[in-house]
TIVO-2410 file (N, C-alpha, C; in nm, 3 decimals):
# residues 184
REC num residu      c1      c2      c3 atome chaine
REC   1      M   0.482   0.603  -0.883     N      A
REC   1      M   0.441   0.704  -0.788    CA      A
REC   1      M   0.436   0.842  -0.852     C      A
REC   2      N   0.390   0.844  -0.976     N      A
REC   2      N   0.358   0.972  -1.038    CA      A
REC   2      N   0.221   1.013  -0.987     C      A
REC   3      V   0.219   1.109  -0.898     N      A
REC   3      V   0.093   1.150  -0.836    CA      A
REC   3      V   0.033   1.260  -0.921     C      A
REC   4      Y  -0.056   1.222  -1.011     N      A
REC   4      Y  -0.115   1.314  -1.108    CA      A
REC   4      Y  -0.257   1.352  -1.068     C      A
REC   5      E  -0.307   1.294  -0.963     N      A
REC   5      E  -0.438   1.325  -0.907    CA      A
REC   5      E  -0.422   1.317  -0.755     C      A
REC   6      P  -0.523   1.360  -0.678     N      A
REC   6      P  -0.510   1.351  -0.532    CA      A
REC   6      P  -0.476   1.208  -0.487     C      A
REC   7      M  -0.389   1.200  -0.386     N      A
REC   7      M  -0.345   1.071  -0.333    CA      A
REC   7      M  -0.379   1.065  -0.184     C      A
REC   8      E  -0.415   0.946  -0.139     N      A
REC   8      E  -0.442   0.923   0.002    CA      A
REC   8      E  -0.363   0.800   0.044     C      A
REC   9      I  -0.304   0.805   0.162     N      A
REC   9      I  -0.231   0.690   0.216    CA      A
REC   9      I  -0.310   0.639   0.336     C      A
REC  10      V  -0.344   0.510   0.329     N      A
REC  10      V  -0.420   0.447   0.437    CA      A
REC  10      V  -0.330   0.341   0.499     C      A
REC  11      V  -0.304   0.356   0.629     N      A
REC  11      V  -0.214   0.265   0.700    CA      A
REC  11      V  -0.297   0.175   0.790     C      A
REC  12      T  -0.280   0.043   0.770     N      A
REC  12      T  -0.344  -0.056   0.855    CA      A
REC  12      T  -0.231  -0.139   0.918     C      A
REC  13      P  -0.259  -0.224   1.015     N      A
REC  13      P  -0.151  -0.300   1.079    CA      A
REC  13      P  -0.069  -0.388   0.984     C      A
REC  14      D  -0.131  -0.441   0.878     N      A
REC  14      D  -0.061  -0.534   0.790    CA      A
REC  14      D  -0.033  -0.483   0.650     C      A
REC  15      T  -0.100  -0.377   0.610     N      A
REC  15      T  -0.089  -0.328   0.473    CA      A
REC  15      T  -0.101  -0.177   0.471     C      A
REC  16      T  -0.020  -0.113   0.387     N      A
REC  16      T  -0.033   0.031   0.362    CA      A
REC  16      T  -0.085   0.045   0.220     C      A
REC  17      Y  -0.190   0.124   0.205     N      A
REC  17      Y  -0.253   0.143   0.074    CA      A
REC  17      Y  -0.222   0.283   0.024     C      A
REC  18      I  -0.183   0.292  -0.102     N      A
REC  18      I  -0.165   0.421  -0.169    CA      A
REC  18      I  -0.282   0.430  -0.267     C      A
REC  19      L  -0.370   0.526  -0.245     N      A
REC  19      L  -0.489   0.541  -0.329    CA      A
REC  19      L  -0.478   0.671  -0.407     C      A
REC  20      I  -0.488   0.662  -0.538     N      A
REC  20      I  -0.485   0.781  -0.623    CA      A
REC  20      I  -0.622   0.794  -0.687     C      A
REC  21      S  -0.675   0.913  -0.685     N      A
REC  21      S  -0.811   0.938  -0.730    CA      A
REC  21      S  -0.823   0.925  -0.882     C      A
REC  22      H  -0.806   0.803  -0.931     N      A
REC  22      H  -0.819   0.778  -1.074    CA      A
REC  22      H  -0.840   0.628  -1.095     C      A
REC  23      I  -0.952   0.590  -1.137     N      A
REC  23      I  -0.993   0.453  -1.169    CA      A
REC  23      I  -0.932   0.352  -1.071     C      A
REC  24      H  -0.844   0.264  -1.115     N      A
REC  24      H  -0.789   0.160  -1.027    CA      A
REC  24      H  -0.642   0.185  -0.996     C      A
REC  25      D  -0.605   0.310  -0.979     N      A
REC  25      D  -0.466   0.341  -0.949    CA      A
REC  25      D  -0.446   0.338  -0.798     C      A
REC  26      N  -0.439   0.218  -0.745     N      A
REC  26      N  -0.412   0.202  -0.603    CA      A
REC  26      N  -0.298   0.102  -0.589     C      A
REC  27      R  -0.235   0.107  -0.477     N      A
REC  27      R  -0.122   0.021  -0.450    CA      A
REC  27      R  -0.138  -0.043  -0.314     C      A
REC  28      R  -0.095  -0.166  -0.303     N      A
REC  28      R  -0.100  -0.241  -0.178    CA      A
REC  28      R   0.046  -0.270  -0.141     C      A
REC  29      I   0.089  -0.221  -0.025     N      A
REC  29      I   0.224  -0.247   0.023    CA      A
REC  29      I   0.211  -0.331   0.150     C      A
REC  30      Y   0.254  -0.456   0.141     N      A
REC  30      Y   0.240  -0.548   0.255    CA      A
REC  30      Y   0.348  -0.516   0.358     C      A
REC  31      T   0.304  -0.490   0.481     N      A
REC  31      T   0.395  -0.455   0.590    CA      A
REC  31      T   0.383  -0.554   0.705     C      A
REC  32      D   0.340  -0.676   0.673     N      A
REC  32      D   0.315  -0.777   0.776    CA      A
REC  32      D   0.433  -0.871   0.797     C      A
REC  33      G   0.549  -0.842   0.739     N      A
REC  33      G   0.667  -0.925   0.760    CA      A
REC  33      G   0.678  -1.044   0.667     C      A
REC  34      R   0.594  -1.052   0.567     N      A
REC  34      R   0.595  -1.168   0.476    CA      A
REC  34      R   0.722  -1.171   0.391     C      A
REC  35      D   0.753  -1.291   0.341     N      A
REC  35      D   0.862  -1.309   0.245    CA      A
REC  35      D   0.807  -1.294   0.105     C      A
REC  36      W   0.898  -1.287   0.008     N      A
REC  36      W   0.857  -1.281  -0.132    CA      A
REC  36      W   0.794  -1.414  -0.171     C      A
REC  37      P   0.686  -1.409  -0.246     N      A
REC  37      P   0.624  -1.534  -0.293    CA      A
REC  37      P   0.722  -1.614  -0.378     C      A
REC  38      K   0.715  -1.746  -0.367     N      A
REC  38      K   0.804  -1.833  -0.447    CA      A
REC  38      K   0.777  -1.817  -0.596     C      A
REC  39      D   0.650  -1.816  -0.633     N      A
REC  39      D   0.611  -1.798  -0.773    CA      A
REC  39      D   0.538  -1.665  -0.787     C      A
REC  40      L   0.615  -1.558  -0.801     N      A
REC  40      L   0.558  -1.424  -0.808    CA      A
REC  40      L   0.492  -1.402  -0.944     C      A
REC  41      E   0.362  -1.382  -0.942     N      A
REC  41      E   0.286  -1.358  -1.064    CA      A
REC  41      E   0.307  -1.213  -1.107     C      A
REC  42      P   0.363  -1.188  -1.227     N      A
REC  42      P   0.385  -1.050  -1.271    CA      A
REC  42      P   0.254  -0.972  -1.280     C      A
REC  43      A   0.261  -0.845  -1.244     N      A
REC  43      A   0.147  -0.754  -1.251    CA      A
REC  43      A   0.200  -0.617  -1.289     C      A
REC  44      Y   0.116  -0.535  -1.351     N      A
REC  44      Y   0.162  -0.403  -1.395    CA      A
REC  44      Y   0.210  -0.316  -1.278     C      A
REC  45      K   0.147  -0.330  -1.164     N      A
REC  45      K   0.189  -0.254  -1.046    CA      A
REC  45      K   0.301  -0.323  -0.970     C      A
REC  46      G   0.329  -0.448  -1.006     N      A
REC  46      G   0.428  -0.524  -0.933    CA      A
REC  46      G   0.373  -0.571  -0.799     C      A
REC  47      Y   0.463  -0.616  -0.714     N      A
REC  47      Y   0.429  -0.668  -0.582    CA      A
REC  47      Y   0.519  -0.595  -0.484     C      A
REC  48      S   0.461  -0.528  -0.386     N      A
REC  48      S   0.538  -0.443  -0.294    CA      A
REC  48      S   0.535  -0.496  -0.152     C      A
REC  49      I   0.654  -0.504  -0.094     N      A
REC  49      I   0.669  -0.539   0.048    CA      A
REC  49      I   0.739  -0.422   0.115     C      A
REC  50      G   0.686  -0.380   0.229     N      A
REC  50      G   0.743  -0.266   0.299    CA      A
REC  50      G   0.767  -0.293   0.446     C      A
REC  51      K   0.838  -0.198   0.506     N      A
REC  51      K   0.869  -0.209   0.649    CA      A
REC  51      K   0.871  -0.068   0.705     C      A
REC  52      W   0.797  -0.047   0.814     N      A
REC  52      W   0.799   0.081   0.884    CA      A
REC  52      W   0.920   0.084   0.977     C      A
REC  53      I   0.993   0.195   0.978     N      A
REC  53      I   1.110   0.206   1.065    CA      A
REC  53      I   1.106   0.339   1.143     C      A
REC  54      D   1.177   0.340   1.255     N      A
REC  54      D   1.193   0.458   1.339    CA      A
REC  54      D   1.334   0.510   1.316     C      A
REC  55      T   1.349   0.615   1.235     N      A
REC  55      T   1.483   0.662   1.197    CA      A
REC  55      T   1.550   0.749   1.302     C      A
REC  56      D   1.472   0.810   1.391     N      A
REC  56      D   1.534   0.899   1.490    CA      A
REC  56      D   1.527   0.847   1.633     C      A
REC  57      G   1.481   0.723   1.651     N      A
REC  57      G   1.483   0.660   1.783    CA      A
REC  57      G   1.385   0.717   1.883     C      A
REC  58      D   1.280   0.787   1.839     N      A
REC  58      D   1.185   0.846   1.933    CA      A
REC  58      D   1.069   0.753   1.966     C      A
REC  59      G   1.074   0.629   1.915     N      A
REC  59      G   0.969   0.532   1.944    CA      A
REC  59      G   0.851   0.536   1.849     C      A
REC  60      R   0.858   0.622   1.747     N      A
REC  60      R   0.750   0.632   1.648    CA      A
REC  60      R   0.803   0.596   1.510     C      A
REC  61      F   0.728   0.513   1.439     N      A
REC  61      F   0.765   0.482   1.301    CA      A
REC  61      F   0.747   0.608   1.217     C      A
REC  62      D   0.849   0.645   1.141     N      A
REC  62      D   0.840   0.768   1.063    CA      A
REC  62      D   0.877   0.751   0.915     C      A
REC  63      T   0.922   0.634   0.877     N      A
REC  63      T   0.964   0.610   0.739    CA      A
REC  63      T   0.915   0.473   0.694     C      A
REC  64      L   0.862   0.469   0.572     N      A
REC  64      L   0.821   0.342   0.513    CA      A
REC  64      L   0.921   0.308   0.403     C      A
REC  65      E   0.993   0.196   0.422     N      A
REC  65      E   1.084   0.146   0.320    CA      A
REC  65      E   1.011   0.040   0.240     C      A
REC  66      I   1.016   0.051   0.107     N      A
REC  66      I   0.939  -0.036   0.019    CA      A
REC  66      I   1.030  -0.095  -0.087     C      A
REC  67      E   1.005  -0.221  -0.121     N      A
REC  67      E   1.070  -0.282  -0.237    CA      A
REC  67      E   0.960  -0.341  -0.325     C      A
REC  68      T   0.968  -0.313  -0.455     N      A
REC  68      T   0.869  -0.363  -0.550    CA      A
REC  68      T   0.940  -0.445  -0.656     C      A
REC  69      R   0.887  -0.563  -0.680     N      A
REC  69      R   0.938  -0.654  -0.784    CA      A
REC  69      R   0.819  -0.708  -0.861     C      A
REC  70      G   0.847  -0.789  -0.963     N      A
REC  70      G   0.741  -0.859  -1.036    CA      A
REC  70      G   0.656  -0.770  -1.123     C      A
REC  71      M   0.715  -0.663  -1.178     N      A
REC  71      M   0.638  -0.575  -1.266    CA      A
REC  71      M   0.631  -0.636  -1.406     C      A
REC  72      K   0.511  -0.643  -1.456     N      A
REC  72      K   0.484  -0.705  -1.586    CA      A
REC  72      K   0.530  -0.614  -1.700     C      A
REC  73      G   0.597  -0.670  -1.798     N      A
REC  73      G   0.641  -0.593  -1.914    CA      A
REC  73      G   0.558  -0.628  -2.035     C      A
REC  74      P   0.585  -0.566  -2.146     N      A
REC  74      P   0.681  -0.458  -2.161    CA      A
REC  74      P   0.627  -0.329  -2.101     C      A
REC  75      R   0.719  -0.244  -2.058     N      A
REC  75      R   0.678  -0.117  -1.999    CA      A
REC  75      R   0.785  -0.012  -2.022     C      A
REC  76      A   0.742   0.111  -2.018     N      A
REC  76      A   0.833   0.224  -2.038    CA      A
REC  76      A   0.881   0.274  -1.902     C      A
REC  77      Y   1.001   0.325  -1.901     N      A
REC  77      Y   1.062   0.376  -1.779    CA      A
REC  77      Y   0.995   0.505  -1.733     C      A
REC  78      D   0.969   0.592  -1.828     N      A
REC  78      D   0.906   0.720  -1.796    CA      A
REC  78      D   0.831   0.770  -1.917     C      A
REC  79      T   0.788   0.894  -1.914     N      A
REC  79      T   0.707   0.948  -2.023    CA      A
REC  79      T   0.785   0.967  -2.152     C      A
REC  80      T   0.917   0.953  -2.150     N      A
REC  80      T   0.994   0.962  -2.275    CA      A
REC  80      T   0.977   0.836  -2.358     C      A
REC  81      G   0.927   0.728  -2.297     N      A
REC  81      G   0.909   0.603  -2.369    CA      A
REC  81      G   1.029   0.511  -2.361     C      A
REC  82      L   1.133   0.549  -2.288     N      A
REC  82      L   1.251   0.464  -2.272    CA      A
REC  82      L   1.207   0.329  -2.216     C      A
REC  83      P   1.232   0.220  -2.289     N      A
REC  83      P   1.184   0.089  -2.240    CA      A
REC  83      P   1.274   0.033  -2.130     C      A
REC  84      L   1.211  -0.032  -2.035     N      A
REC  84      L   1.288  -0.107  -1.937    CA      A
REC  84      L   1.324  -0.242  -2.000     C      A
REC  85      H   1.417  -0.311  -1.940     N      A
REC  85      H   1.469  -0.435  -1.999    CA      A
REC  85      H   1.359  -0.541  -2.009     C      A
REC  86      S   1.365  -0.619  -2.115     N      A
REC  86      S   1.262  -0.721  -2.139    CA      A
REC  86      S   1.273  -0.839  -2.043     C      A
REC  87      D   1.382  -0.847  -1.963     N      A
REC  87      D   1.393  -0.958  -1.867    CA      A
REC  87      D   1.296  -0.943  -1.749     C      A
REC  88      N   1.234  -0.825  -1.737     N      A
REC  88      N   1.136  -0.797  -1.631    CA      A
REC  88      N   1.190  -0.822  -1.490     C      A
REC  89      N   1.319  -0.800  -1.470     N      A
REC  89      N   1.379  -0.818  -1.337    CA      A
REC  89      N   1.398  -0.685  -1.266     C      A
REC  90      T   1.322  -0.587  -1.301     N      A
REC  90      T   1.331  -0.455  -1.239    CA      A
REC  90      T   1.303  -0.465  -1.089     C      A
REC  91      V   1.381  -0.391  -1.011     N      A
REC  91      V   1.357  -0.378  -0.867    CA      A
REC  91      V   1.351  -0.228  -0.838     C      A
REC  92      V   1.246  -0.186  -0.768     N      A
REC  92      V   1.231  -0.046  -0.730    CA      A
REC  92      V   1.225  -0.040  -0.578     C      A
REC  93      T   1.312   0.044  -0.520     N      A
REC  93      T   1.307   0.066  -0.375    CA      A
REC  93      T   1.261   0.209  -0.349     C      A
REC  94      E   1.193   0.228  -0.236     N      A
REC  94      E   1.143   0.360  -0.201    CA      A
REC  94      E   1.158   0.385  -0.052     C      A
REC  95      R   1.170   0.511  -0.017     N      A
REC  95      R   1.166   0.557   0.122    CA      A
REC  95      R   1.067   0.673   0.126     C      A
REC  96      L   0.956   0.651   0.195     N      A
REC  96      L   0.851   0.752   0.211    CA      A
REC  96      L   0.857   0.809   0.352     C      A
REC  97      Y   0.862   0.942   0.364     N      A
REC  97      Y   0.868   1.003   0.497    CA      A
REC  97      Y   0.823   1.148   0.490     C      A
REC  98      L   0.770   1.196   0.603     N      A
REC  98      L   0.732   1.336   0.613    CA      A
REC  98      L   0.857   1.420   0.640     C      A
REC  99      D   0.858   1.539   0.585     N      A
REC  99      D   0.967   1.634   0.610    CA      A
REC  99      D   0.966   1.672   0.758     C      A
REC 100      K   1.082   1.668   0.822     N      A
REC 100      K   1.089   1.698   0.966    CA      A
REC 100      K   1.057   1.845   0.997     C      A
REC 101      D   1.086   1.934   0.902     N      A
REC 101      D   1.062   2.077   0.924    CA      A
REC 101      D   0.926   2.125   0.875     C      A
REC 102      D   0.866   2.050   0.783     N      A
REC 102      D   0.737   2.089   0.727    CA      A
REC 102      D   0.652   1.964   0.711     C      A
REC 103      R   0.564   1.937   0.807     N      A
REC 103      R   0.483   1.814   0.807    CA      A
REC 103      R   0.380   1.811   0.695     C      A
REC 104      M   0.372   1.917   0.615     N      A
REC 104      M   0.282   1.920   0.501    CA      A
REC 104      M   0.351   1.867   0.374     C      A
REC 105      V   0.478   1.826   0.386     N      A
REC 105      V   0.555   1.776   0.273    CA      A
REC 105      V   0.589   1.629   0.296     C      A
REC 106      L   0.558   1.545   0.199     N      A
REC 106      L   0.593   1.404   0.200    CA      A
REC 106      L   0.701   1.381   0.095     C      A
REC 107      W   0.809   1.318   0.133     N      A
REC 107      W   0.918   1.288   0.040    CA      A
REC 107      W   0.913   1.141   0.001     C      A
REC 108      N   0.951   1.113  -0.123     N      A
REC 108      N   0.962   0.976  -0.170    CA      A
REC 108      N   1.092   0.965  -0.249     C      A
REC 109      E   1.186   0.891  -0.194     N      A
REC 109      E   1.313   0.864  -0.263    CA      A
REC 109      E   1.297   0.730  -0.335     C      A
REC 110      I   1.301   0.734  -0.467     N      A
REC 110      I   1.274   0.616  -0.549    CA      A
REC 110      I   1.402   0.578  -0.624     C      A
REC 111      T   1.444   0.453  -0.610     N      A
REC 111      T   1.560   0.403  -0.683    CA      A
REC 111      T   1.516   0.286  -0.771     C      A
REC 112      T   1.548   0.295  -0.899     N      A
REC 112      T   1.515   0.190  -0.995    CA      A
REC 112      T   1.641   0.117  -1.035     C      A
REC 113      I   1.638  -0.014  -1.024     N      A
REC 113      I   1.749  -0.101  -1.065    CA      A
REC 113      I   1.697  -0.186  -1.180     C      A
REC 114      D   1.758  -0.171  -1.298     N      A
REC 114      D   1.709  -0.239  -1.418    CA      A
REC 114      D   1.825  -0.260  -1.514     C      A
REC 115      S   1.825  -0.373  -1.584     N      A
REC 115      S   1.932  -0.406  -1.678    CA      A
REC 115      S   1.941  -0.309  -1.795     C      A
REC 116      A   1.836  -0.233  -1.824     N      A
REC 116      A   1.840  -0.135  -1.932    CA      A
REC 116      A   1.912  -0.007  -1.891     C      A
REC 117      L   1.936   0.010  -1.762     N      A
REC 117      L   2.004   0.130  -1.711    CA      A
REC 117      L   2.150   0.098  -1.685     C      A
REC 118      T   2.237   0.197  -1.700     N      A
REC 118      T   2.380   0.174  -1.677    CA      A
REC 118      T   2.413   0.167  -1.528     C      A
REC 119      R   2.326   0.218  -1.444     N      A
REC 119      R   2.344   0.212  -1.298    CA      A
REC 119      R   2.208   0.238  -1.234     C      A
REC 120      P   2.192   0.210  -1.106     N      A
REC 120      P   2.065   0.242  -1.039    CA      A
REC 120      P   2.035   0.392  -1.054     C      A
REC 121      W   1.911   0.423  -1.075     N      A
REC 121      W   1.869   0.562  -1.094    CA      A
REC 121      W   1.778   0.602  -0.979     C      A
REC 122      T   1.810   0.715  -0.916     N      A
REC 122      T   1.733   0.761  -0.801    CA      A
REC 122      T   1.674   0.898  -0.829     C      A
REC 123      V   1.550   0.915  -0.788     N      A
REC 123      V   1.481   1.044  -0.796    CA      A
REC 123      V   1.416   1.069  -0.660     C      A
REC 124      K   1.410   1.194  -0.623     N      A
REC 124      K   1.344   1.231  -0.498    CA      A
REC 124      K   1.222   1.315  -0.534     C      A
REC 125      K   1.103   1.264  -0.499     N      A
REC 125      K   0.979   1.333  -0.532    CA      A
REC 125      K   0.922   1.398  -0.407     C      A
REC 126      R   0.862   1.513  -0.426     N      A
REC 126      R   0.804   1.591  -0.318    CA      A
REC 126      R   0.654   1.602  -0.342     C      A
REC 127      Y   0.576   1.559  -0.243     N      A
REC 127      Y   0.431   1.567  -0.250    CA      A
REC 127      Y   0.384   1.663  -0.141     C      A
REC 128      L   0.287   1.747  -0.172     N      A
REC 128      L   0.233   1.842  -0.074    CA      A
REC 128      L   0.100   1.793  -0.021     C      A
REC 129      R   0.085   1.799   0.110     N      A
REC 129      R  -0.041   1.761   0.173    CA      A
REC 129      R  -0.141   1.874   0.156     C      A
REC 130      S  -0.266   1.839   0.142     N      A
REC 130      S  -0.371   1.939   0.134    CA      A
REC 130      S  -0.410   1.981   0.276     C      A
REC 131      P  -0.418   2.110   0.302     N      A
REC 131      P  -0.462   2.154   0.435    CA      A
REC 131      P  -0.612   2.132   0.455     C      A
REC 132      N  -0.684   2.103   0.347     N      A
REC 132      N  -0.827   2.081   0.352    CA      A
REC 132      N  -0.856   1.946   0.418     C      A
REC 133      S  -0.930   1.947   0.526     N      A
REC 133      S  -0.963   1.821   0.594    CA      A
REC 133      S  -1.065   1.739   0.516     C      A
REC 134      R  -1.130   1.800   0.419     N      A
REC 134      R  -1.228   1.732   0.334    CA      A
REC 134      R  -1.197   1.764   0.188     C      A
REC 135      P  -1.092   1.703   0.133     N      A
REC 135      P  -1.056   1.733  -0.005    CA      A
REC 135      P  -1.159   1.681  -0.104     C      A
REC 136      D  -1.160   1.740  -0.223     N      A
REC 136      D  -1.249   1.693  -0.330    CA      A
REC 136      D  -1.189   1.569  -0.392     C      A
REC 137      W  -1.266   1.461  -0.393     N      A
REC 137      W  -1.225   1.338  -0.462    CA      A
REC 137      W  -1.309   1.329  -0.588     C      A
REC 138      L  -1.247   1.359  -0.700     N      A
REC 138      L  -1.318   1.360  -0.827    CA      A
REC 138      L  -1.333   1.218  -0.881     C      A
REC 139      E  -1.448   1.190  -0.938     N      A
REC 139      E  -1.470   1.060  -1.001    CA      A
REC 139      E  -1.433   1.071  -1.148     C      A
REC 140      Q  -1.351   0.977  -1.193     N      A
REC 140      Q  -1.313   0.973  -1.334    CA      A
REC 140      Q  -1.334   0.832  -1.387     C      A
REC 141      V  -1.390   0.825  -1.505     N      A
REC 141      V  -1.413   0.696  -1.569    CA      A
REC 141      V  -1.361   0.707  -1.712     C      A
REC 142      C  -1.249   0.639  -1.739     N      A
REC 142      C  -1.189   0.647  -1.872    CA      A
REC 142      C  -1.279   0.586  -1.979     C      A
REC 143      A  -1.363   0.492  -1.941     N      A
REC 143      A  -1.449   0.426  -2.040    CA      A
REC 143      A  -1.556   0.520  -2.093     C      A
REC 144      E  -1.587   0.624  -2.017     N      A
REC 144      E  -1.688   0.718  -2.061    CA      A
REC 144      E  -1.637   0.792  -2.185     C      A
REC 145      N  -1.717   0.794  -2.288     N      A
REC 145      N  -1.684   0.858  -2.416    CA      A
REC 145      N  -1.564   0.794  -2.484     C      A
REC 146      N  -1.534   0.670  -2.452     N      A
REC 146      N  -1.424   0.598  -2.516    CA      A
REC 146      N  -1.472   0.550  -2.653     C      A
REC 147      L  -1.398   0.583  -2.756     N      A
REC 147      L  -1.439   0.549  -2.893    CA      A
REC 147      L  -1.375   0.421  -2.944     C      A
REC 148      H  -1.301   0.351  -2.859     N      A
REC 148      H  -1.238   0.225  -2.898    CA      A
REC 148      H  -1.341   0.112  -2.887     C      A
REC 149      V  -1.342   0.024  -2.988     N      A
REC 149      V  -1.433  -0.090  -2.989    CA      A
REC 149      V  -1.351  -0.214  -3.018     C      A
REC 150      R  -1.369  -0.317  -2.938     N      A
REC 150      R  -1.296  -0.443  -2.960    CA      A
REC 150      R  -1.396  -0.548  -3.005     C      A
REC 151      I  -1.368  -0.610  -3.119     N      A
REC 151      I  -1.451  -0.718  -3.171    CA      A
REC 151      I  -1.358  -0.835  -3.197     C      A
REC 152      G  -1.378  -0.944  -3.123     N      A
REC 152      G  -1.286  -1.057  -3.134    CA      A
REC 152      G  -1.146  -1.013  -3.092     C      A
REC 153      N  -1.048  -1.035  -3.176     N      A
REC 153      N  -0.911  -0.996  -3.146    CA      A
REC 153      N  -0.871  -0.866  -3.214     C      A
REC 154      E  -0.967  -0.796  -3.270     N      A
REC 154      E  -0.937  -0.674  -3.346    CA      A
REC 154      E  -0.994  -0.550  -3.276     C      A
REC 155      G  -0.920  -0.441  -3.283     N      A
REC 155      G  -0.965  -0.314  -3.230    CA      A
REC 155      G  -1.011  -0.223  -3.343     C      A
REC 156      Y  -1.122  -0.154  -3.322     N      A
REC 156      Y  -1.177  -0.059  -3.419    CA      A
REC 156      Y  -1.204   0.072  -3.346     C      A
REC 157      M  -1.248   0.174  -3.421     N      A
REC 157      M  -1.282   0.303  -3.363    CA      A
REC 157      M  -1.420   0.344  -3.412     C      A
REC 158      M  -1.488   0.424  -3.330     N      A
REC 158      M  -1.612   0.485  -3.374    CA      A
REC 158      M  -1.576   0.621  -3.433     C      A
REC 159      S  -1.624   0.648  -3.553     N      A
REC 159      S  -1.595   0.776  -3.617    CA      A
REC 159      S  -1.682   0.886  -3.556     C      A
REC 160      A  -1.654   1.009  -3.592     N      A
REC 160      A  -1.731   1.122  -3.540    CA      A
REC 160      A  -1.878   1.114  -3.577     C      A
REC 161      D  -1.908   1.047  -3.690     N      A
REC 161      D  -2.048   1.032  -3.730    CA      A
REC 161      D  -2.111   0.903  -3.678     C      A
REC 162      G  -2.043   0.834  -3.586     N      A
REC 162      G  -2.099   0.717  -3.519    CA      A
REC 162      G  -2.085   0.586  -3.595     C      A
REC 163      L  -2.000   0.584  -3.697     N      A
REC 163      L  -1.981   0.461  -3.774    CA      A
REC 163      L  -1.854   0.390  -3.731     C      A
REC 164      L  -1.856   0.258  -3.739     N      A
REC 164      L  -1.740   0.177  -3.706    CA      A
REC 164      L  -1.636   0.193  -3.816     C      A
REC 165      M  -1.512   0.220  -3.779     N      A
REC 165      M  -1.407   0.237  -3.880    CA      A
REC 165      M  -1.282   0.159  -3.838     C      A
REC 166      P  -1.195   0.126  -3.934     N      A
REC 166      P  -1.073   0.053  -3.901    CA      A
REC 166      P  -0.981   0.139  -3.815     C      A
REC 167      A  -0.901   0.072  -3.733     N      A
REC 167      A  -0.806   0.142  -3.648    CA      A
REC 167      A  -0.666   0.141  -3.707     C      A
REC 168      K  -0.646   0.060  -3.811     N      A
REC 168      K  -0.514   0.054  -3.875    CA      A
REC 168      K  -0.530   0.031  -4.025     C      A
REC 169      K  -0.431   0.071  -4.100     N      A
REC 169      K  -0.435   0.061  -4.245    CA      A
REC 169      K  -0.451  -0.085  -4.289     C      A
REC 170      G  -0.540  -0.107  -4.383     N      A
REC 170      G  -0.560  -0.240  -4.439    CA      A
REC 170      G  -0.635  -0.337  -4.349     C      A
REC 171      Q  -0.693  -0.289  -4.241     N      A
REC 171      Q  -0.764  -0.376  -4.147    CA      A
REC 171      Q  -0.894  -0.428  -4.210     C      A
REC 172      A  -0.917  -0.558  -4.197     N      A
REC 172      A  -1.039  -0.620  -4.249    CA      A
REC 172      A  -1.158  -0.579  -4.165     C      A
REC 173      P  -1.276  -0.571  -4.227     N      A
REC 173      P  -1.395  -0.540  -4.148    CA      A
REC 173      P  -1.428  -0.655  -4.054     C      A
REC 174      P  -1.505  -0.629  -3.948     N      A
REC 174      P  -1.541  -0.737  -3.855    CA      A
REC 174      P  -1.636  -0.837  -3.920     C      A
REC 175      D  -1.641  -0.955  -3.863     N      A
REC 175      D  -1.733  -1.060  -3.909    CA      A
REC 175      D  -1.874  -1.021  -3.866     C      A
REC 176      L  -1.962  -1.001  -3.963     N      A
REC 176      L  -2.098  -0.954  -3.933    CA      A
REC 176      L  -2.204  -1.063  -3.945     C      A
REC 177      R  -2.164  -1.188  -3.950     N      A
REC 177      R  -2.262  -1.295  -3.973    CA      A
REC 177      R  -2.368  -1.306  -3.863     C      A
REC 178      Y  -2.341  -1.257  -3.742     N      A
REC 178      Y  -2.440  -1.265  -3.633    CA      A
REC 178      Y  -2.529  -1.141  -3.625     C      A
REC 179      F  -2.509  -1.046  -3.718     N      A
REC 179      F  -2.588  -0.925  -3.719    CA      A
REC 179      F  -2.688  -0.932  -3.834     C      A
REC 180      K  -2.813  -0.899  -3.804     N      A
REC 180      K  -2.914  -0.897  -3.909    CA      A
REC 180      K  -2.884  -0.778  -4.000     C      A
REC 181      Q  -2.873  -0.804  -4.129     N      A
REC 181      Q  -2.844  -0.698  -4.224    CA      A
REC 181      Q  -2.972  -0.621  -4.255     C      A
REC 182      S  -2.964  -0.490  -4.249     N      A
REC 182      S  -3.082  -0.408  -4.278    CA      A
REC 182      S  -3.104  -0.400  -4.428     C      A
REC 183      Q  -3.229  -0.385  -4.467     N      A
REC 183      Q  -3.263  -0.372  -4.609    CA      A
REC 183      Q  -3.253  -0.226  -4.649     C      A
REC 184      K  -3.199  -0.200  -4.767     N      A
REC 184      K  -3.187  -0.062  -4.814    CA      A
REC 184      K  -3.303  -0.025  -4.901     C      A
***
């Protein structure tokens, strides 16, 4: 839930979607009362089950409690590169709610439970709502101007002069047998 671009939350009867304005950075939180799948297929975003609750008894759901499991490794805990445990048994819980005094503030209390940590780690993130009823949703495509080239199981780079070059020291050139060789 590092919100580095505009985020939109879409609530439907069975699923809450977290949409971030960047390629495929969206999240599906199932709120239909389902149990955890018996054979949970690991995914980079994990698998999230949530429940809407009424914390103040006024008859309105005001908090979304979420648990995420099944995150595919290896992965880093944060931008420092600290790795999470290789057992991939990480559990992340969250509580999302609007601030009672300022409805333009959304809070997210995130707790990470992982064998690489000495204890559960909790952070409280604050997101600000845009007062603009029609915010700008920018289109971004990481593939545009991407200089990485994959041939078979090897990765290469395009140089500034448009030539294919190795991506690592001592890398063999690609197999060119299917390319017609030009005459010099």
